[in-house]
N, C-alpha and C positions, 0 to 999 in steps of 0.2 A: 559574645555570646548570637547565633542566629537568633532574629524575631520569629513570630510563630506564623506567622506570613511564608517566608521566607522555607522554614521548614515543611509547609502545609506544597509546598509548588515543587518538592523533590521526588523526582522516581528516577532509576537511571535510564537513560536511553538504548543501552544495548541488552536488558534485561533478556528480550526475548532469543538470544543465541542462545543461551542455556537450553529454553523451552525447546526451539527446533531442535535440536542436536539431541533431547530428548526423545522426542517423538515421531520424530525423523520424515521421513517425505511421505513412508504410503500411511502412517499415523496420521500427518496432515491432511492425506486428502479422504480420509473419513468421515472429517466433518461433514454435516449437509452444506453449509455454505459453500461448497468449493464444486457441487452439482452440476450448475447451470454453465459449464467454460465455453461450451461451443454455440450456445446462446450469447454470449458476453462478448467474446472474440467478434461473432457475426455484426455485432453493433457497433464493437471498435471501429472493423473495416470501415464501415458504409459513414460514420458519425467522423471519422478523421483524414475520412477521403483519402487511402493509404494506395498508393500506388505498388504495382509488383515490386520488389525485388527491394522496397523502402527500409530505411535501419533504424530499427524500434526498439526501444532502450525500454524495460523492464526493473522498475525498482522496488527490491522488495519484493524478489518474485517470486519467494518460499520454494516450494519445490520443482517451477515451472511449470504451472499450467495453461498461464496466457501465454508465455516464451513460446513452448513447444508445439501450442494449436499454431500460435502467429507462423511460425516455422514450417509447418506442415501446409501452409498453403503461400509459400512462398516467399517469405520477409525474411530478412537478417536480422537475428533478434539476440543482442545481448540482455544476458539479466543478471542481476546483483543481488545480494541477501547474507544477511550478517550471520547465518548458518551456513556452517559448512556441511550438514549432515543434507539440506535441502538442497543446496549447491550441488553434494556430490551426487545424488538421485538425479539430480533434471542433467546433469551432464551423462550418466548411464543410460537416459532413456534415448537424449539426443543421437549417441551413440549410436544405440542398439537401429533408430528408426537412418542415421545416414540422412538428420536434419541440420540446416545453418543455423547452428544455434550454440551461443557462446555462453556461460554459468562461471561469474565471478563471486567468489568470499567477498564481500566489500561491506563495509558499515556504510549505509545512506547518507550520514552527518558529515561525509568526507568525503561524498564520490570525484574520483578523477579517474578520467580515461583519456585514451589513446585515440579516440575517435567520434566523429560528430552524428547525430545522427535526425531523419527525418521527424520523428514522431518517439514521443513519451508516456508511458503510462504508470499508474502505480495506484493500483487495487485494491481494498480490500483490507486497509493498514498495515498492509506490506509492510511499510517505511513512518510513512508520513501518521500520525496518531499516534505512535508508540518509541516515537523519538524522545521525549523528555521535558524539557526546558522549551521554551517559546523558539528561544535563540537555536534551540537544534532544530525545531521544525523548519526555522528561516532555513538553517546550515542545508537541510533535503533539497528545500527549491532552488536554492542557490546551485545546487550541482546541477539539480535536473536543467536549470536551464542554460546553465553554461555548456549544457553536455546537447544542447538543441542546437539547428540552424536554425539562421535565421527566419521566422516565419513557418518552424514547427511547433504541431499541436501537442498541447501534455492535457492528458484524463490523467482524476485527481477524483476519488472517490474517498470519504471523508465520513464518520460517525455525527448525525447528525443532533445539535446538540439541544434543540428543543423536544425531539425524541426521547431523547437519552434520558433527561430532568423528566419529565412527563411518567417514567416506568422504570423508575428508580424502585426496586425492593427494597425489602429489611438487611438482605444478604448483603446490600452493594455496600461500600463508603464513595460516596461522593465528594471529592474536593472544591466547592464551592469558587474558590483564587483561579483554578487551572481550568473547569469542566472537565476535571479527571475521577476514570471510575475508576475502581479498585475491585476487583471481583476474584474469589480464589476459587480455583476448578480441579480437580479431578486429570492428571494427563496420565496416558500408557506409553512405554517401550511397546517398540517392536517383540521383547522378549514376553513383553504383558505385566510388566512390572509398574506399579503405577505409583504415583506421587502427587501430593497438592503442588500448585505453586497462585502466584498472588498475579495476575493477569492488571496490566495498567492499561489504557486509552484514555486519549485526548481528544474530547466533543470539540467541533466549532459552529457556527454558525454562519450563514453566507459571506452576512455581510464583512465578519473579521477572516475569511479565506479571500476574498475578493479584495483587502486592503492588505493582507500578505505577501499576495501572488502578483500585485500590480504595483508594489515596494519590489518586489524583486528585480520584476522587466517582463511581468507576462501583461498579455492583454486578457480578461473575462470576457471571454464571445459567448457565452454560454451556460447553466447552470439547472441538473432536474433532481428531483425526487428520483433515490435511486434503492432495487432491493439486488439482492443477490443471485441472477440465475433470469432475472425480467430489466434488462437493460432497455431503457426507452427514452423518449423525450419529453416526458412525463413530467410539468411544473411540478418544484418542489412546494410542498406542503409541511404543516409542523409533523404531522406522526407519518414521514417518510424516515425509514432507520436511516436511511443515508442520503449525502449528497454528492454527486456528480458535476465535479466542476470539467468544462472545456476552456483551456486559454490557448492563448496562442504567443511566441516567443515575440518580442519586438527590438 
């Protein structure tokens, strides 16, 4: 029989597949945090020093908002996501605009691709932070590292554990063993139906992220405080919603 600590550590690392398929791409893009795509992509291009035509991997791409915008600017983009509805939405948009963007339904914990990339992004808890166990989060990082060319940059954003703990409410369940929050939300399907779902998000500290990334084979070169739609080189503080990590494959 599992002890209480082990039981408390568990949530399914593929749980968002069902949610993504239910709300669909258009539903996802109604959330406020998705509205700053242009500013975020402009920052990424400058900070990653992306050269025209570079191959970019977007892990946990959702309905493709960053991938599609990067493709509009001339980059060769591959997006992967666990939700077939998100992938379908992104594929349709790319085809409509005749963009150089490919989308693949794939679990980021078992990332396997037939090409290598000059850079990679994993943003807004698209995969990392939703993966379940600590080992599953390592698997996400291993897959991204394996997909990058040596020297390729990786930008990751995750929920900041200090901010999360400071702002817990009585409506949320917090697991101190894993720094995971469970929140129950009402989501809506494209035809207007609603249901309640459990959302699990694992938060991290900078030091924990640096240790994980360095153990996988990355060199952490920068870390910033991060807010959706306001990406910048701001120094990380406890009150920042997210942490942005810039790392290089070594």
